[in-house]
C-alpha positions as CSV (number, residue, x, y, z in Angstrom):
1,M,-79.9,47.5,-90.7
2,R,-79.9,50.6,-92.8
3,D,-76.5,52.1,-93.6
4,L,-75.6,55.3,-91.7
5,K,-75.1,58.3,-93.9
6,I,-71.6,59.4,-94.7
7,P,-71.1,63.0,-95.5
8,E,-70.8,63.8,-99.2
9,Q,-67.3,64.2,-100.4
10,R,-66.9,67.6,-101.9
11,H,-63.4,68.5,-103.0
12,P,-63.2,72.1,-104.4
13,E,-59.4,72.0,-104.0
14,K,-59.2,69.5,-106.9
15,A,-60.6,72.0,-109.4
16,H,-57.6,74.3,-108.8
17,R,-54.9,71.6,-108.7
18,P,-53.0,70.3,-111.8
19,D,-53.6,66.6,-112.4
20,N,-50.0,65.7,-111.5
21,A,-49.8,67.8,-108.3
22,Q,-50.2,66.4,-104.8
23,P,-52.6,68.0,-102.3
24,R,-50.9,69.8,-99.4
25,K,-50.6,67.7,-96.3
26,P,-53.1,69.0,-93.7
27,K,-52.2,69.7,-90.0
28,W,-54.1,66.6,-88.8
29,I,-51.7,64.2,-90.6
30,R,-48.4,65.7,-89.4
31,V,-46.4,63.9,-86.7
32,K,-43.2,64.6,-84.8
33,A,-39.9,63.2,-85.9
34,P,-38.8,60.0,-84.0
35,T,-36.5,60.7,-81.1
36,G,-36.0,60.0,-77.4
37,E,-34.5,57.3,-75.1
38,G,-37.3,54.8,-75.6
39,Y,-37.1,55.1,-79.4
40,N,-33.3,54.6,-79.3
41,A,-33.6,51.6,-77.0
42,T,-36.1,49.9,-79.3
43,R,-34.0,50.6,-82.3
44,K,-31.0,49.1,-80.6
45,I,-32.8,45.8,-79.8
46,M,-33.9,45.6,-83.5
47,R,-30.4,46.1,-84.7
48,D,-28.8,43.8,-82.1
49,N,-31.0,41.0,-83.3
50,N,-30.6,41.8,-87.0
51,L,-34.4,42.3,-87.4
52,A,-36.3,44.3,-90.0
53,T,-39.5,46.2,-89.0
54,V,-42.3,47.3,-91.3
55,C,-42.2,50.6,-89.2
56,E,-39.0,51.5,-91.0
57,E,-39.4,49.7,-94.3
58,A,-42.8,51.2,-95.0
59,A,-42.0,54.6,-93.5
60,C,-44.8,54.5,-91.0
61,P,-45.7,57.9,-89.6
62,N,-46.3,56.4,-86.2
63,A,-42.9,54.9,-85.8
64,G,-41.7,57.6,-83.3
65,E,-44.6,57.1,-81.0
66,C,-44.7,53.3,-81.1
67,W,-40.9,52.8,-80.7
68,S,-40.8,55.3,-77.8
69,Q,-43.2,53.0,-76.0
70,G,-41.2,49.9,-76.9
71,H,-43.6,48.7,-79.6
72,A,-42.4,47.6,-83.1
73,T,-43.9,45.5,-85.8
74,M,-41.5,42.7,-86.8
75,M,-41.1,42.0,-90.5
76,I,-39.9,38.5,-91.3
77,M,-38.5,36.8,-94.4
78,G,-36.3,39.6,-95.5
79,E,-36.7,43.1,-96.8
80,I,-37.3,42.4,-100.5
81,C,-40.8,41.7,-101.7
82,T,-41.8,39.8,-104.9
83,R,-44.7,42.1,-105.6
84,G,-44.8,45.6,-106.9
85,C,-47.7,47.4,-105.3
86,T,-47.7,51.0,-106.3
87,F,-48.6,52.3,-102.7
88,C,-45.8,50.4,-100.9
89,N,-42.3,51.6,-100.1
90,I,-40.8,48.2,-99.5
91,A,-38.2,47.2,-102.2
92,T,-39.2,44.8,-105.0
93,G,-36.9,42.2,-106.4
94,K,-35.4,38.7,-105.8
95,P,-35.3,37.9,-102.1
96,N,-32.6,36.1,-100.3
97,E,-32.9,32.6,-98.8
98,L,-34.9,32.3,-95.6
99,D,-33.0,32.7,-92.4
100,T,-33.8,29.6,-90.3
101,F,-32.6,31.4,-87.2
102,E,-34.9,34.3,-87.6
103,P,-37.9,33.0,-85.6
104,G,-35.6,32.6,-82.6
105,R,-34.3,36.1,-82.9
106,V,-37.8,37.5,-83.2
107,A,-38.8,35.6,-80.0
108,H,-35.7,36.9,-78.2
109,A,-36.5,40.5,-79.2
110,V,-40.2,40.1,-78.1
111,H,-38.9,38.9,-74.7
112,K,-36.3,41.6,-74.4
113,L,-38.9,44.3,-75.2
114,G,-41.3,42.8,-72.7
115,L,-44.2,42.9,-75.1
116,N,-47.7,41.9,-74.0
117,H,-48.8,41.9,-77.7
118,V,-46.7,41.6,-80.8
119,V,-47.4,42.1,-84.5
120,V,-45.5,40.0,-87.0
121,T,-45.7,40.7,-90.7
122,S,-43.7,39.9,-93.8
123,V,-43.0,40.7,-97.4
124,D,-44.7,38.7,-100.1
125,R,-42.6,35.6,-101.0
126,D,-44.0,34.3,-104.2
127,D,-40.7,32.5,-104.7
128,L,-41.4,30.1,-101.9
129,E,-43.6,27.0,-102.5
130,D,-45.6,27.7,-99.3
131,G,-45.3,31.5,-99.5
132,G,-43.6,31.5,-96.1
133,A,-46.4,29.8,-94.2
134,E,-44.1,27.5,-92.3
135,H,-41.8,30.4,-91.4
136,F,-44.8,32.2,-89.9
137,A,-45.8,29.1,-87.9
138,Q,-42.2,28.7,-86.6
139,T,-42.1,32.3,-85.5
140,I,-45.4,32.0,-83.7
141,R,-44.2,28.8,-81.9
142,A,-40.9,30.4,-81.0
143,I,-42.6,33.5,-79.4
144,R,-45.1,31.2,-77.5
145,H,-42.1,29.2,-76.1
146,R,-40.1,32.3,-75.0
147,S,-43.0,34.5,-74.0
148,P,-46.1,32.3,-73.2
149,S,-48.2,35.2,-72.0
150,T,-47.6,37.4,-75.1
151,T,-50.6,37.6,-77.5
152,I,-49.6,37.3,-81.2
153,E,-51.0,39.1,-84.2
154,I,-49.8,38.2,-87.7
155,L,-50.2,40.3,-90.8
156,T,-49.8,37.9,-93.7
157,P,-49.5,38.0,-97.5
158,D,-52.2,36.5,-99.6
159,F,-50.5,33.1,-100.4
160,L,-52.0,33.6,-103.9
161,K,-49.7,31.2,-105.7
162,C,-49.7,28.5,-103.1
163,A,-51.8,25.4,-102.5
164,P,-54.9,26.2,-100.3
165,E,-53.5,23.9,-97.6
166,V,-50.7,26.2,-96.7
167,L,-53.1,28.4,-94.8
168,E,-53.8,25.5,-92.4
169,V,-50.1,25.5,-91.4
170,V,-50.4,29.1,-90.1
171,V,-53.8,28.7,-88.5
172,E,-52.7,25.5,-86.7
173,A,-50.0,27.6,-85.0
174,K,-52.9,29.5,-83.4
175,P,-52.1,33.2,-83.6
176,D,-54.5,35.3,-81.6
177,V,-55.2,37.6,-84.5
178,F,-55.0,36.8,-88.2
179,N,-54.7,40.0,-90.2
180,H,-54.6,40.3,-94.0
181,N,-55.2,43.7,-95.5
182,L,-57.4,44.2,-98.6
183,E,-55.6,47.6,-98.8
184,T,-58.1,49.3,-101.2
185,V,-61.4,48.9,-103.1
186,P,-61.6,46.3,-105.8
187,G,-61.8,48.9,-108.7
188,L,-58.4,50.2,-107.8
189,Y,-56.6,46.8,-107.7
190,P,-55.3,46.9,-111.3
191,K,-53.4,50.2,-110.4
192,V,-52.7,49.8,-106.8
193,R,-52.3,46.0,-106.2
194,P,-51.7,44.5,-109.7
195,G,-50.3,41.3,-108.3
196,A,-53.2,40.6,-106.0
197,R,-56.8,39.5,-106.3
198,Y,-59.5,41.1,-104.2
199,F,-61.8,38.1,-103.9
200,H,-58.9,35.7,-103.2
201,S,-58.0,37.9,-100.2
202,L,-61.5,37.9,-99.0
203,R,-61.7,34.2,-99.2
204,L,-58.5,33.9,-97.3
205,L,-60.0,35.7,-94.4
206,Q,-63.2,33.8,-94.5
207,R,-61.2,30.5,-94.6
208,V,-59.3,31.4,-91.4
209,K,-62.7,31.6,-89.6
210,E,-63.8,28.3,-91.0
211,L,-60.6,26.6,-89.9
212,D,-60.6,28.1,-86.4
213,P,-63.5,30.4,-85.3
214,S,-61.7,31.3,-82.1
215,I,-59.0,33.3,-84.0
216,F,-59.9,37.0,-84.5
217,T,-59.7,38.2,-88.1
218,K,-58.7,41.6,-89.1
219,S,-58.3,43.6,-92.3
220,G,-57.7,47.2,-93.4
221,I,-57.9,49.6,-96.3
222,M,-56.3,53.0,-97.1
223,V,-58.4,55.9,-98.3
224,G,-57.2,58.8,-100.4
225,L,-56.2,56.6,-103.3
226,G,-59.1,57.6,-105.5
227,E,-61.9,55.5,-104.1
228,D,-65.5,56.8,-103.5
229,K,-67.6,56.3,-100.4
230,Q,-69.9,53.7,-102.0
231,S,-67.0,51.5,-102.8
232,V,-65.7,51.8,-99.2
233,Q,-69.1,50.8,-98.0
234,Q,-69.1,47.8,-100.3
235,V,-65.7,46.7,-98.9
236,M,-67.2,46.8,-95.4
237,D,-70.1,44.6,-96.5
238,D,-67.7,42.2,-98.2
239,M,-65.6,41.9,-95.1
240,R,-68.6,41.3,-92.9
241,A,-69.8,38.6,-95.3
242,A,-66.4,37.0,-94.7
243,D,-66.9,37.3,-91.0
244,V,-64.0,39.7,-90.4
245,D,-64.0,41.0,-86.8
246,F,-61.8,44.1,-86.9
247,L,-61.6,46.8,-89.6
248,T,-58.9,49.5,-89.9
249,I,-59.1,52.5,-92.2
250,G,-56.3,55.0,-92.5
251,Q,-55.1,57.8,-94.8
252,Y,-52.8,56.8,-97.7
253,L,-49.5,58.7,-97.7
254,Q,-47.4,58.7,-100.9
255,P,-43.9,57.3,-100.0
256,T,-42.1,58.9,-103.0
257,P,-43.0,60.8,-106.2
258,K,-42.7,57.5,-108.1
259,H,-45.5,55.9,-106.1
260,H,-49.3,56.1,-106.6
261,G,-50.4,59.7,-105.9
262,V,-52.6,60.9,-103.1
263,D,-56.0,61.7,-104.5
264,R,-57.0,63.7,-101.4
265,F,-56.7,63.9,-97.6
266,V,-59.8,62.5,-96.0
267,T,-61.0,64.6,-93.1
268,P,-61.3,63.4,-89.5
269,E,-65.0,63.9,-89.7
270,E,-65.3,61.5,-92.6
271,F,-63.2,58.9,-90.8
272,K,-65.6,59.2,-87.9
273,A,-68.5,58.6,-90.2
274,Y,-66.8,55.5,-91.6
275,E,-66.2,54.2,-88.1
276,T,-69.9,54.7,-87.2
277,A,-71.1,53.0,-90.4
278,A,-68.7,50.1,-89.8
279,Y,-69.9,49.5,-86.3
280,G,-73.5,49.6,-87.7
281,K,-72.5,46.8,-90.0
282,G,-71.5,44.5,-87.2
283,F,-67.7,44.8,-86.8
284,L,-66.5,44.0,-83.3
285,M,-63.7,46.6,-83.5
286,V,-63.1,49.5,-85.8
287,S,-60.1,51.9,-86.0
288,A,-60.7,54.7,-88.5
289,T,-58.5,57.8,-88.2
290,P,-56.0,59.6,-90.6
291,L,-53.1,58.0,-88.8
292,T,-54.5,54.5,-88.3
293,R,-52.2,51.7,-89.5
294,S,-52.7,47.9,-89.2
295,S,-50.5,47.6,-86.1
296,Y,-51.0,51.1,-84.5
297,H,-52.1,50.6,-80.9
298,A,-52.5,46.9,-81.7
299,G,-52.1,45.8,-78.1
300,D,-54.8,48.1,-76.7
301,D,-57.1,47.4,-79.6
302,F,-56.7,43.6,-79.0
303,A,-57.8,44.1,-75.4
304,R,-60.9,46.0,-76.5
305,L,-61.6,43.4,-79.3
306,K,-61.6,40.6,-76.7
307,A,-63.8,42.6,-74.3
308,N,-66.3,43.4,-77.2
309,R,-66.6,39.7,-78.1
310,D,-67.0,38.7,-74.5
311,A,-69.8,41.3,-74.1
312,Q,-71.5,40.1,-77.2
313,V,-71.3,36.5,-76.1
314,G,-72.5,37.4,-72.6
């Protein structure tokens, strides 16, 4: 199938902007500050169970909306990451020991929130022999035991420094969706993800499908880091070659002045063009908007993902 044309990226504002200055945030990327009864109730459940969320740690712009609806992405294995990705706001350093009671607390919070679909992610734990694979599996099993009807999506690290067999531990716990984000195009990895390897991450996603074809696979990238449209198209092709079902594309937002700068703000029209091109390449599900994040509207998207696969099989 011939690729659909994505509009040329012309950025006249760059010609008048100093190299170290950030572009002004456009109106389509602005969100309301988190507040309200639902937000406070979700926050209390997280605090009462001593749980971390990526919503807070990564300063997600959608936290107010999601928490107001009782949705939160659980972040297990602590709040300190062993990697130093230049786009990420999570602290880097030496993590604490794993909390063996954490899977049970996550399961309790999922039950308390009454979630139909939950997303569980983690920091990178290169200090652990299995990268935290068994902890993921225990968390999945604990949620299944406490809330059998809840569907489970995991967003994992790359297990780069682990034996290949650790992935089987996670897959055997049978999450409904296995998500691992590529984050950016391969040419930007040395600057953006210096501790990761692009083709290792692709192979991880491909291997999940080989181990259990019934599990949906998902991956995402950010735009506005300095990539070009051709490299984004190539990432889409690489993901499809790895049999990835679900693609997310969202705008990169610089957490602090010390992080990788925003190259530009991609327009909603360009996001729509990326979405159209991705569907043309065969993805079952695509979410491509300025505010798209891996777990944004994850429950609704999972329902559509299942329906799309059922329609394709039928």
